[in-house]
N, CA, C and O atoms as a Tinker XYZ file with bonds, in Angstrom:
   404  protein
     1  N    129.655000  -14.500000  -10.302000    73     2
     2  CA   129.052000  -13.857000   -9.180000    64     1     3
     3  C    127.787000  -14.546000   -8.720000    63     2     4     5
     4  O    127.798000  -15.700000   -8.292000    81     3
     5  N    126.701000  -13.810000   -8.820000    73     3     6
     6  CA   125.420000  -14.281000   -8.285000    64     5     7
     7  C    124.476000  -14.787000   -9.374000    63     6     8     9
     8  O    123.284000  -14.968000   -9.122000    81     7
     9  N    124.993000  -15.016000  -10.580000    73     7    10
    10  CA   124.108000  -15.405000  -11.676000    64     9    11
    11  C    123.406000  -16.738000  -11.388000    63    10    12    13
    12  O    122.255000  -16.918000  -11.786000    81    11
    13  N    124.074000  -17.671000  -10.707000    73    11    14
    14  CA   123.436000  -18.939000  -10.364000    64    13    15
    15  C    122.207000  -18.703000   -9.496000    63    14    16    17
    16  O    121.200000  -19.399000   -9.631000    81    15
    17  N    122.295000  -17.711000   -8.599000    73    15    18
    18  CA   121.182000  -17.382000   -7.702000    64    17    19
    19  C    120.012000  -16.825000   -8.500000    63    18    20    21
    20  O    118.861000  -17.205000   -8.281000    81    19
    21  N    120.315000  -15.919000   -9.427000    73    19    22
    22  CA   119.258000  -15.326000  -10.253000    64    21    23
    23  C    118.562000  -16.389000  -11.100000    63    22    24    25
    24  O    117.338000  -16.382000  -11.236000    81    23
    25  N    119.348000  -17.299000  -11.667000    73    23    26
    26  CA   118.755000  -18.372000  -12.483000    64    25    27
    27  C    117.883000  -19.286000  -11.623000    63    26    28    29
    28  O    116.784000  -19.667000  -12.025000    81    27
    29  N    118.378000  -19.629000  -10.448000    73    27    30
    30  CA   117.615000  -20.514000   -9.555000    64    29    31
    31  C    116.311000  -19.857000   -9.116000    63    30    32    33
    32  O    115.267000  -20.509000   -9.092000    81    31
    33  N    116.361000  -18.573000   -8.770000    73    31    34
    34  CA   115.144000  -17.870000   -8.331000    64    33    35
    35  C    114.162000  -17.730000   -9.489000    63    34    36    37
    36  O    112.952000  -17.857000   -9.298000    81    35
    37  N    114.680000  -17.467000  -10.695000    73    35    38
    38  CA   113.806000  -17.328000  -11.860000    64    37    39
    39  C    113.094000  -18.649000  -12.146000    63    38    40    41
    40  O    111.903000  -18.660000  -12.458000    81    39
    41  N    113.832000  -19.772000  -12.038000    73    39    42
    42  CA   113.218000  -21.091000  -12.247000    64    41    43
    43  C    112.154000  -21.369000  -11.200000    63    42    44    45
    44  O    111.146000  -22.014000  -11.489000    81    43
    45  N    112.376000  -20.884000   -9.984000    73    43    46
    46  CA   111.421000  -21.107000   -8.898000    64    45    47
    47  C    110.247000  -20.138000   -8.975000    63    46    48    49
    48  O    109.312000  -20.227000   -8.179000    81    47
    49  N    110.292000  -19.218000   -9.929000    73    47    50
    50  CA   109.198000  -18.274000  -10.093000    64    49    51
    51  C    109.276000  -17.106000   -9.133000    63    50    52    53
    52  O    108.313000  -16.351000   -9.001000    81    51
    53  N    110.397000  -16.943000   -8.465000    73    51    54
    54  CA   110.532000  -15.875000   -7.471000    64    53    55
    55  C    111.304000  -14.695000   -8.000000    63    54    56    57
    56  O    111.712000  -14.667000   -9.161000    81    55
    57  N    111.492000  -13.752000   -7.162000    73    55    58
    58  CA   112.231000  -12.540000   -7.498000    64    57    59
    59  C    113.717000  -12.864000   -7.597000    63    58    60    61
    60  O    114.244000  -13.595000   -6.759000    81    59
    61  N    114.394000  -12.337000   -8.599000    73    59    62
    62  CA   115.788000  -12.693000   -8.839000    64    61    63
    63  C    116.766000  -11.982000   -7.914000    63    62    64    65
    64  O    117.892000  -12.449000   -7.744000    81    63
    65  N    116.366000  -10.865000   -7.310000    73    63    66
    66  CA   117.345000  -10.096000   -6.542000    64    65    67
    67  C    117.173000  -10.178000   -5.036000    63    66    68    69
    68  O    117.988000   -9.619000   -4.303000    81    67
    69  N    116.134000  -10.859000   -4.545000    73    67    70
    70  CA   115.986000  -10.996000   -3.099000    64    69    71
    71  C    115.208000  -12.255000   -2.768000    63    70    72    73
    72  O    114.479000  -12.794000   -3.602000    81    71
    73  N    115.374000  -12.712000   -1.543000    73    71    74
    74  CA   114.660000  -13.905000   -1.084000    64    73    75
    75  C    113.176000  -13.573000   -0.932000    63    74    76    77
    76  O    112.818000  -12.408000   -0.758000    81    75
    77  N    112.315000  -14.586000   -0.997000    73    75    78
    78  CA   110.885000  -14.319000   -0.833000    64    77    79
    79  C    110.583000  -13.758000    0.553000    63    78    80    81
    80  O    111.255000  -14.099000    1.527000    81    79
    81  N    109.578000  -12.904000    0.638000    73    79    82
    82  CA   109.206000  -12.243000    1.889000    64    81    83
    83  C    108.583000  -13.251000    2.845000    63    82    84    85
    84  O    107.737000  -14.053000    2.449000    81    83
    85  N    109.004000  -13.206000    4.099000    73    83    86
    86  CA   108.394000  -14.028000    5.137000    64    85    87
    87  C    108.100000  -13.144000    6.338000    63    86    88    89
    88  O    108.936000  -12.333000    6.735000    81    87
    89  N    106.926000  -13.296000    6.912000    73    87    90
    90  CA   106.565000  -12.529000    8.093000    64    89    91
    91  C    106.962000  -13.340000    9.325000    63    90    92    93
    92  O    106.169000  -14.119000    9.854000    81    91
    93  N    108.196000  -13.143000    9.768000    73    91    94
    94  CA   108.750000  -13.928000   10.872000    64    93    95
    95  C    107.969000  -13.679000   12.156000    63    94    96    97
    96  O    107.707000  -14.617000   12.908000    81    95
    97  N    107.593000  -12.429000   12.418000    73    95    98
    98  CA   106.841000  -12.118000   13.643000    64    97    99
    99  C    105.515000  -12.870000   13.693000    63    98   100   101
   100  O    105.120000  -13.361000   14.750000    81    99
   101  N    104.831000  -12.962000   12.563000    73    99   102
   102  CA   103.558000  -13.696000   12.507000    64   101   103
   103  C    103.794000  -15.185000   12.754000    63   102   104   105
   104  O    103.000000  -15.832000   13.437000    81   103
   105  N    104.882000  -15.733000   12.202000    73   103   106
   106  CA   105.195000  -17.146000   12.437000    64   105   107
   107  C    105.531000  -17.395000   13.900000    63   106   108   109
   108  O    105.114000  -18.404000   14.468000    81   107
   109  N    106.283000  -16.485000   14.515000    73   107   110
   110  CA   106.631000  -16.610000   15.933000    64   109   111
   111  C    105.366000  -16.568000   16.784000    63   110   112   113
   112  O    105.218000  -17.363000   17.712000    81   111
   113  N    104.453000  -15.648000   16.475000    73   111   114
   114  CA   103.189000  -15.566000   17.221000    64   113   115
   115  C    102.375000  -16.854000   17.071000    63   114   116   117
   116  O    101.804000  -17.353000   18.040000    81   115
   117  N    102.329000  -17.382000   15.850000    73   115   118
   118  CA   101.606000  -18.637000   15.607000    64   117   119
   119  C    102.236000  -19.786000   16.393000    63   118   120   121
   120  O    101.526000  -20.626000   16.946000    81   119
   121  N    103.561000  -19.821000   16.441000    73   119   122
   122  CA   104.265000  -20.859000   17.197000    64   121   123
   123  C    103.910000  -20.775000   18.681000    63   122   124   125
   124  O    103.680000  -21.799000   19.324000    81   123
   125  N    103.864000  -19.571000   19.217000    73   123   126
   126  CA   103.502000  -19.393000   20.635000    64   125   127
   127  C    102.078000  -19.893000   20.891000    63   126   128   129
   128  O    101.810000  -20.493000   21.932000    81   127
   129  N    101.168000  -19.648000   19.947000    73   127   130
   130  CA    99.784000  -20.135000   20.098000    64   129   131
   131  C     99.747000  -21.672000   20.104000    63   130   132   133
   132  O     99.014000  -22.277000   20.887000    81   131
   133  N    100.541000  -22.291000   19.228000    73   131   134
   134  CA   100.600000  -23.754000   19.199000    64   133   135
   135  C    101.204000  -24.299000   20.500000    63   134   136   137
   136  O    100.761000  -25.334000   20.996000    81   135
   137  N    102.201000  -23.619000   21.050000    73   135   138
   138  CA   102.785000  -24.040000   22.333000    64   137   139
   139  C    101.735000  -23.983000   23.437000    63   138   140   141
   140  O    101.673000  -24.871000   24.288000    81   139
   141  N    100.909000  -22.935000   23.422000    73   139   142
   142  CA    99.834000  -22.821000   24.427000    64   141   143
   143  C     98.812000  -23.937000   24.251000    63   142   144   145
   144  O     98.305000  -24.481000   25.231000    81   143
   145  N     98.511000  -24.276000   23.000000    73   143   146
   146  CA    97.515000  -25.312000   22.709000    64   145   147
   147  C     98.016000  -26.690000   23.141000    63   146   148   149
   148  O     97.248000  -27.494000   23.670000    81   147
   149  N     99.298000  -26.962000   22.917000    73   147   150
   150  CA    99.841000  -28.301000   23.159000    64   149   151
   151  C    100.504000  -28.460000   24.524000    63   150   152   153
   152  O    100.705000  -29.581000   24.991000    81   151
   153  N    100.846000  -27.335000   25.166000    73   151   154
   154  CA   101.603000  -27.392000   26.405000    64   153   155
   155  C    100.747000  -27.453000   27.651000    63   154   156   157
   156  O     99.522000  -27.559000   27.591000    81   155
   157  N    101.427000  -27.383000   28.778000    73   155   158
   158  CA   100.763000  -27.395000   30.083000    64   157   159
   159  C    101.555000  -26.481000   31.029000    63   158   160   161
   160  O    102.750000  -26.270000   30.824000    81   159
   161  N    100.903000  -25.941000   32.055000    73   159   162
   162  CA   101.622000  -25.071000   32.999000    64   161   163
   163  C    102.580000  -25.880000   33.876000    63   162   164   165
   164  O    102.250000  -26.979000   34.323000    81   163
   165  N    103.771000  -25.320000   34.115000    73   163   166
   166  CA   104.714000  -25.959000   35.038000    64   165   167
   167  C    104.478000  -25.415000   36.440000    63   166   168   169
   168  O    103.480000  -24.733000   36.674000    81   167
   169  N    105.376000  -25.704000   37.375000    73   167   170
   170  CA   105.208000  -25.295000   38.779000    64   169   171
   171  C    105.115000  -23.779000   38.941000    63   170   172   173
   172  O    104.458000  -23.297000   39.864000    81   171
   173  N    105.765000  -23.022000   38.053000    73   171   174
   174  CA   105.733000  -21.553000   38.157000    64   173   175
   175  C    104.592000  -20.939000   37.354000    63   174   176   177
   176  O    104.400000  -19.723000   37.370000    81   175
   177  N    103.827000  -21.792000   36.643000    73   175   178
   178  CA   102.703000  -21.302000   35.855000    64   177   179
   179  C    103.049000  -21.016000   34.402000    63   178   180   181
   180  O    102.168000  -20.673000   33.614000    81   179
   181  N    104.324000  -21.152000   34.033000    73   179   182
   182  CA   104.724000  -20.944000   32.636000    64   181   183
   183  C    104.293000  -22.148000   31.795000    63   182   184   185
   184  O    104.312000  -23.281000   32.275000    81   183
   185  N    103.906000  -21.903000   30.546000    73   183   186
   186  CA   103.498000  -22.985000   29.651000    64   185   187
   187  C    104.743000  -23.691000   29.102000    63   186   188   189
   188  O    105.674000  -23.050000   28.614000    81   187
   189  N    104.737000  -25.025000   29.195000    73   187   190
   190  CA   105.859000  -25.838000   28.736000    64   189   191
   191  C    105.321000  -26.911000   27.783000    63   190   192   193
   192  O    104.281000  -27.518000   28.036000    81   191
   193  N    106.048000  -27.131000   26.687000    73   191   194
   194  CA   105.714000  -28.197000   25.742000    64   193   195
   195  C    107.014000  -28.888000   25.332000    63   194   196   197
   196  O    108.042000  -28.235000   25.152000    81   195
   197  N    106.962000  -30.187000   25.190000    73   195   198
   198  CA   108.132000  -30.948000   24.733000    64   197   199
   199  C    108.306000  -30.730000   23.230000    63   198   200   201
   200  O    107.327000  -30.624000   22.491000    81   199
   201  N    109.569000  -30.666000   22.786000    73   199   202
   202  CA   109.852000  -30.482000   21.366000    64   201   203
   203  C    109.216000  -31.599000   20.531000    63   202   204   205
   204  O    108.668000  -31.336000   19.461000    81   203
   205  N    109.286000  -32.828000   21.010000    73   203   206
   206  CA   108.717000  -33.955000   20.269000    64   205   207
   207  C    107.228000  -33.801000   20.035000    63   206   208   209
   208  O    106.727000  -34.141000   18.963000    81   207
   209  N    106.512000  -33.285000   21.039000    73   207   210
   210  CA   105.066000  -33.064000   20.912000    64   209   211
   211  C    104.799000  -32.019000   19.827000    63   210   212   213
   212  O    103.923000  -32.194000   18.980000    81   211
   213  N    105.565000  -30.940000   19.869000    73   211   214
   214  CA   105.426000  -29.860000   18.884000    64   213   215
   215  C    105.762000  -30.369000   17.490000    63   214   216   217
   216  O    105.034000  -30.103000   16.533000    81   215
   217  N    106.872000  -31.106000   17.375000    73   215   218
   218  CA   107.355000  -31.581000   16.078000    64   217   219
   219  C    106.381000  -32.567000   15.440000    63   218   220   221
   220  O    106.182000  -32.549000   14.225000    81   219
   221  N    105.770000  -33.435000   16.265000    73   219   222
   222  CA   104.898000  -34.489000   15.740000    64   221   223
   223  C    103.457000  -34.035000   15.528000    63   222   224   225
   224  O    102.659000  -34.769000   14.945000    81   223
   225  N    103.113000  -32.833000   15.995000    73   223   226
   226  CA   101.754000  -32.327000   15.829000    64   225   227
   227  C    101.494000  -32.018000   14.358000    63   226   228   229
   228  O    102.255000  -31.284000   13.728000    81   227
   229  N    100.421000  -32.578000   13.817000    73   227   230
   230  CA   100.122000  -32.428000   12.394000    64   229   231
   231  C     99.859000  -30.971000   12.008000    63   230   232   233
   232  O    100.281000  -30.529000   10.940000    81   231
   233  N     99.171000  -30.233000   12.861000    73   231   234
   234  CA    98.888000  -28.827000   12.565000    64   233   235
   235  C    100.177000  -28.020000   12.484000    63   234   236   237
   236  O    100.331000  -27.184000   11.594000    81   235
   237  N    101.104000  -28.264000   13.409000    73   235   238
   238  CA   102.403000  -27.572000   13.366000    64   237   239
   239  C    103.184000  -27.954000   12.116000    63   238   240   241
   240  O    103.794000  -27.103000   11.469000    81   239
   241  N    103.159000  -29.233000   11.783000    73   239   242
   242  CA   103.883000  -29.705000   10.596000    64   241   243
   243  C    103.369000  -29.022000    9.336000    63   242   244   245
   244  O    104.143000  -28.734000    8.423000    81   243
   245  N    102.065000  -28.762000    9.285000    73   243   246
   246  CA   101.471000  -28.107000    8.119000    64   245   247
   247  C    101.654000  -26.595000    8.145000    63   246   248   249
   248  O    101.562000  -25.946000    7.103000    81   247
   249  N    101.911000  -26.024000    9.322000    73   247   250
   250  CA   102.025000  -24.574000    9.463000    64   249   251
   251  C    103.441000  -24.080000    9.225000    63   250   252   253
   252  O    103.643000  -23.070000    8.551000    81   251
   253  N    104.421000  -24.784000    9.773000    73   251   254
   254  CA   105.801000  -24.291000    9.761000    64   253   255
   255  C    106.665000  -25.095000    8.799000    63   254   256   257
   256  O    106.865000  -26.298000    8.968000    81   255
   257  N    107.173000  -24.396000    7.783000    73   255   258
   258  CA   108.060000  -25.045000    6.823000    64   257   259
   259  C    109.392000  -25.377000    7.486000    63   258   260   261
   260  O    109.995000  -26.413000    7.204000    81   259
   261  N    109.845000  -24.492000    8.370000    73   259   262
   262  CA   111.116000  -24.686000    9.067000    64   261   263
   263  C    110.900000  -24.429000   10.558000    63   262   264   265
   264  O    111.159000  -23.331000   11.050000    81   263
   265  N    110.426000  -25.450000   11.269000    73   263   266
   266  CA   110.108000  -25.314000   12.689000    64   265   267
   267  C    111.323000  -24.844000   13.485000    63   266   268   269
   268  O    111.198000  -23.985000   14.358000    81   267
   269  N    112.490000  -25.400000   13.191000    73   267   270
   270  CA   113.693000  -25.018000   13.922000    64   269   271
   271  C    114.014000  -23.540000   13.744000    63   270   272   273
   272  O    114.383000  -22.863000   14.704000    81   271
   273  N    113.877000  -23.044000   12.536000    73   271   274
   274  CA   114.139000  -21.626000   12.281000    64   273   275
   275  C    113.173000  -20.733000   13.042000    63   274   276   277
   276  O    113.568000  -19.697000   13.578000    81   275
   277  N    111.905000  -21.135000   13.090000    73   275   278
   278  CA   110.901000  -20.362000   13.825000    64   277   279
   279  C    111.172000  -20.418000   15.321000    63   278   280   281
   280  O    111.015000  -19.415000   16.017000    81   279
   281  N    111.579000  -21.586000   15.822000    73   279   282
   282  CA   111.931000  -21.712000   17.241000    64   281   283
   283  C    113.101000  -20.789000   17.590000    63   282   284   285
   284  O    113.076000  -20.111000   18.617000    81   283
   285  N    114.118000  -20.766000   16.740000    73   283   286
   286  CA   115.289000  -19.916000   16.997000    64   285   287
   287  C    114.918000  -18.435000   16.945000    63   286   288   289
   288  O    115.417000  -17.637000   17.738000    81   287
   289  N    114.042000  -18.073000   16.010000    73   287   290
   290  CA   113.591000  -16.683000   15.911000    64   289   291
   291  C    112.810000  -16.288000   17.165000    63   290   292   293
   292  O    112.968000  -15.181000   17.680000    81   291
   293  N    111.967000  -17.201000   17.650000    73   291   294
   294  CA   111.178000  -16.932000   18.859000    64   293   295
   295  C    112.086000  -16.812000   20.081000    63   294   296   297
   296  O    111.847000  -15.980000   20.956000    81   295
   297  N    113.124000  -17.640000   20.139000    73   295   298
   298  CA   114.076000  -17.579000   21.251000    64   297   299
   299  C    114.843000  -16.256000   21.215000    63   298   300   301
   300  O    115.061000  -15.626000   22.250000    81   299
   301  N    115.245000  -15.846000   20.021000    73   299   302
   302  CA   115.972000  -14.582000   19.853000    64   301   303
   303  C    115.107000  -13.386000   20.274000    63   302   304   305
   304  O    115.614000  -12.402000   20.811000    81   303
   305  N    113.787000  -13.487000   20.020000    73   303   306
   306  CA   112.852000  -12.417000   20.388000    64   305   307
   307  C    112.380000  -12.537000   21.841000    63   306   308   309
   308  O    111.535000  -11.765000   22.294000    81   307
   309  N    112.940000  -13.521000   22.570000    73   307   310
   310  CA   112.633000  -13.753000   23.985000    64   309   311
   311  C    111.146000  -14.064000   24.223000    63   310   312   313
   312  O    110.563000  -13.649000   25.224000    81   311
   313  N    110.558000  -14.797000   23.288000    73   311   314
   314  CA   109.167000  -15.249000   23.428000    64   313   315
   315  C    109.113000  -16.612000   24.108000    63   314   316   317
   316  O    108.137000  -16.950000   24.778000    81   315
   317  N    110.190000  -17.396000   23.921000    73   315   318
   318  CA   110.280000  -18.713000   24.540000    64   317   319
   319  C    111.747000  -19.053000   24.759000    63   318   320   321
   320  O    112.637000  -18.358000   24.269000    81   319
   321  N    111.987000  -20.118000   25.493000    73   319   322
   322  CA   113.366000  -20.545000   25.730000    64   321   323
   323  C    113.442000  -22.069000   25.720000    63   322   324   325
   324  O    112.460000  -22.757000   26.000000    81   323
   325  N    114.619000  -22.577000   25.395000    73   323   326
   326  CA   114.905000  -24.008000   25.436000    64   325   327
   327  C    116.416000  -24.182000   25.517000    63   326   328   329
   328  O    117.178000  -23.282000   25.164000    81   327
   329  N    116.839000  -25.363000   25.992000    73   327   330
   330  CA   118.266000  -25.673000   26.113000    64   329   331
   331  C    118.864000  -25.898000   24.729000    63   330   332   333
   332  O    118.243000  -26.538000   23.880000    81   331
   333  N    120.055000  -25.380000   24.501000    73   331   334
   334  CA   120.756000  -25.613000   23.247000    64   333   335
   335  C    120.395000  -24.592000   22.181000    63   334   336   337
   336  O    119.579000  -23.696000   22.395000    81   335
   337  N    121.035000  -24.760000   21.017000    73   335   338
   338  CA   120.812000  -23.845000   19.899000    64   337   339
   339  C    119.853000  -24.420000   18.875000    63   338   340   341
   340  O    119.071000  -23.692000   18.263000    81   339
   341  N    119.919000  -25.742000   18.692000    73   339   342
   342  CA   119.120000  -26.377000   17.652000    64   341   343
   343  C    118.534000  -27.670000   18.193000    63   342   344   345
   344  O    119.219000  -28.441000   18.864000    81   343
   345  N    117.266000  -27.900000   17.898000    73   343   346
   346  CA   116.591000  -29.108000   18.364000    64   345   347
   347  C    116.405000  -30.059000   17.190000    63   346   348   349
   348  O    116.019000  -29.646000   16.096000    81   347
   349  N    116.682000  -31.330000   17.430000    73   347   350
   350  CA   116.603000  -32.338000   16.373000    64   349   351
   351  C    115.586000  -33.407000   16.734000    63   350   352   353
   352  O    115.485000  -33.821000   17.888000    81   351
   353  N    114.829000  -33.851000   15.724000    73   351   354
   354  CA   113.836000  -34.895000   15.935000    64   353   355
   355  C    114.514000  -36.139000   16.496000    63   354   356   357
   356  O    115.592000  -36.531000   16.049000    81   355
   357  N    113.871000  -36.745000   17.472000    73   355   358
   358  CA   114.427000  -37.942000   18.107000    64   357   359
   359  C    115.335000  -37.585000   19.258000    63   358   360   361
   360  O    115.008000  -37.856000   20.413000    81   359
   361  N    116.479000  -36.977000   18.963000    73   359   362
   362  CA   117.468000  -36.613000   19.979000    64   361   363
   363  C    116.903000  -35.608000   20.974000    63   362   364   365
   364  O    117.164000  -35.709000   22.173000    81   363
   365  N    116.131000  -34.639000   20.486000    73   363   366
   366  CA   115.650000  -33.524000   21.312000    64   365   367
   367  C    114.182000  -33.637000   21.694000    63   366   368   369
   368  O    113.605000  -32.669000   22.190000    81   367
   369  N    113.562000  -34.794000   21.477000    73   367   370
   370  CA   112.124000  -34.928000   21.718000    64   369   371
   371  C    111.709000  -34.576000   23.143000    63   370   372   373
   372  O    110.605000  -34.072000   23.350000    81   371
   373  N    112.577000  -34.832000   24.138000    73   371   374
   374  CA   112.223000  -34.572000   25.534000    64   373   375
   375  C    112.665000  -33.202000   26.042000    63   374   376   377
   376  O    112.548000  -32.917000   27.233000    81   375
   377  N    113.174000  -32.349000   25.142000    73   375   378
   378  CA   113.605000  -30.995000   25.544000    64   377   379
   379  C    112.371000  -30.124000   25.768000    63   378   380   381
   380  O    111.470000  -30.072000   24.930000    81   379
   381  N    112.346000  -29.440000   26.915000    73   379   382
   382  CA   111.241000  -28.525000   27.237000    64   381   383
   383  C    111.403000  -27.204000   26.511000    63   382   384   385
   384  O    112.481000  -26.611000   26.494000    81   383
   385  N    110.305000  -26.752000   25.909000    73   383   386
   386  CA   110.227000  -25.405000   25.335000    64   385   387
   387  C    109.290000  -24.633000   26.253000    63   386   388   389
   388  O    108.132000  -25.014000   26.421000    81   387
   389  N    109.781000  -23.559000   26.844000    73   387   390
   390  CA   109.026000  -22.790000   27.841000    64   389   391
   391  C    108.671000  -21.427000   27.288000    63   390   392   393
   392  O    109.549000  -20.690000   26.839000    81   391
   393  N    107.374000  -21.079000   27.317000    73   391   394
   394  CA   106.935000  -19.753000   26.899000    64   393   395
   395  C    107.336000  -18.728000   27.945000    63   394   396   397
   396  O    107.225000  -18.990000   29.142000    81   395
   397  N    107.794000  -17.579000   27.513000    73   395   398
   398  CA   108.239000  -16.527000   28.437000    64   397   399
   399  C    107.227000  -15.389000   28.563000    63   398   400   401
   400  O    107.439000  -14.466000   29.348000    81   399
   401  N    106.153000  -15.439000   27.817000    73   399   402
   402  CA   105.186000  -14.327000   27.875000    64   401   403
   403  C    103.895000  -14.718000   28.548000    63   402   404
   404  O    102.989000  -13.895000   28.672000    81   403
Protein backbone atom coordinates (compact mmCIF):
# COMPACT_ATOMS: atom_id res chain seq x y z
CA UNK A 1 0.00 0.00 0.00
CA UNK A 2 1.32 3.33 1.15
CA UNK A 3 4.21 2.11 3.31
CA UNK A 4 6.78 3.49 0.83
CA UNK A 5 5.19 6.93 1.29
CA UNK A 6 5.33 6.71 5.08
CA UNK A 7 8.99 5.64 4.98
CA UNK A 8 9.89 8.42 2.55
CA UNK A 9 8.12 11.08 4.64
CA UNK A 10 9.71 9.78 7.85
CA UNK A 11 13.18 9.98 6.25
CA UNK A 12 12.41 13.54 5.13
CA UNK A 13 11.44 14.42 8.69
CA UNK A 14 7.84 15.13 7.73
CA UNK A 15 4.48 13.81 8.75
CA UNK A 16 3.86 10.25 7.58
CA UNK A 17 0.15 10.57 6.82
CA UNK A 18 -0.10 13.85 4.91
CA UNK A 19 1.89 16.18 2.70
CA UNK A 20 3.54 19.20 4.34
CA UNK A 21 1.28 22.24 4.75
CA UNK A 22 1.63 24.99 2.16
CA UNK A 23 -0.20 28.30 2.18
CA UNK A 24 -1.09 28.47 -1.52
CA UNK A 25 -3.06 31.73 -1.17
CA UNK A 26 -0.05 33.47 0.39
CA UNK A 27 2.20 32.20 -2.42
CA UNK A 28 -0.30 33.40 -5.05
CA UNK A 29 -0.43 36.84 -3.39
CA UNK A 30 3.38 36.99 -3.31
CA UNK A 31 3.51 36.03 -7.00
CA UNK A 32 1.10 38.85 -7.87
CA UNK A 33 3.33 41.31 -5.97
CA UNK A 34 6.38 40.12 -7.93
CA UNK A 35 4.43 40.52 -11.20
CA UNK A 36 3.62 44.12 -10.21
CA UNK A 37 7.28 44.75 -9.33
CA UNK A 38 8.66 43.30 -12.58
CA UNK A 39 5.84 44.09 -15.01
CA UNK A 40 4.55 47.13 -16.83
CA UNK A 41 1.06 48.38 -17.76
CA UNK A 42 -0.26 47.38 -21.19
CA UNK A 43 -2.62 49.46 -23.38
CA UNK A 44 -5.61 48.64 -21.13
CA UNK A 45 -3.68 49.42 -17.94
CA UNK A 46 -3.32 45.79 -16.83
CA UNK A 47 0.11 44.77 -15.50
CA UNK A 48 1.96 42.39 -17.84
CA UNK A 49 5.25 40.55 -17.27
CA UNK A 50 7.04 38.07 -19.52
CA UNK A 51 7.48 34.56 -18.10
CA UNK A 52 11.22 34.71 -18.81
CA UNK A 53 11.58 37.89 -16.73
CA UNK A 54 9.71 36.28 -13.83
CA UNK A 55 11.62 32.99 -14.12
CA UNK A 56 15.06 34.64 -14.27
CA UNK A 57 14.43 37.06 -11.39
CA UNK A 58 16.62 36.05 -8.45
CA UNK A 59 14.06 37.08 -5.82
CA UNK A 60 11.37 34.95 -7.49
CA UNK A 61 13.77 32.02 -7.80
CA UNK A 62 14.44 32.22 -4.05
CA UNK A 63 10.76 32.67 -3.15
CA UNK A 64 8.98 30.01 -5.20
CA UNK A 65 10.04 26.38 -5.03
CA UNK A 66 7.62 25.54 -7.85
CA UNK A 67 6.93 28.67 -9.91
CA UNK A 68 4.81 26.77 -12.43
CA UNK A 69 2.59 25.35 -9.71
CA UNK A 70 2.09 28.80 -8.19
CA UNK A 71 1.32 30.26 -11.63
CA UNK A 72 -1.30 27.56 -12.25
CA UNK A 73 -2.84 28.12 -8.81
CA UNK A 74 -3.02 31.88 -9.48
CA UNK A 75 -4.61 31.25 -12.89
CA UNK A 76 -7.17 28.90 -11.32
CA UNK A 77 -8.00 31.60 -8.73
CA UNK A 78 -8.40 34.12 -11.60
CA UNK A 79 -5.63 36.38 -10.26
CA UNK A 80 -3.70 36.28 -13.53
CA UNK A 81 -3.87 34.73 -16.98
CA UNK A 82 -1.49 33.39 -19.61
CA UNK A 83 -1.67 31.29 -22.79
CA UNK A 84 -1.41 27.54 -22.32
CA UNK A 85 -1.42 25.30 -19.27
CA UNK A 86 2.27 25.11 -18.43
CA UNK A 87 5.14 27.50 -19.08
CA UNK A 88 8.65 26.20 -19.71
CA UNK A 89 11.97 28.01 -19.42
CA UNK A 90 13.29 28.99 -22.83
CA UNK A 91 10.25 27.92 -24.86
CA UNK A 92 7.82 30.15 -22.93
CA UNK A 93 10.11 33.09 -22.09
CA UNK A 94 8.12 35.51 -24.30
CA UNK A 95 4.67 34.46 -22.99
CA UNK A 96 2.80 37.35 -21.35
CA UNK A 97 1.45 36.86 -17.84
CA UNK A 98 -1.33 39.40 -17.24
CA UNK A 99 -2.62 40.36 -13.79
CA UNK A 100 -6.42 40.37 -13.59
CA UNK A 101 -6.84 42.30 -10.34
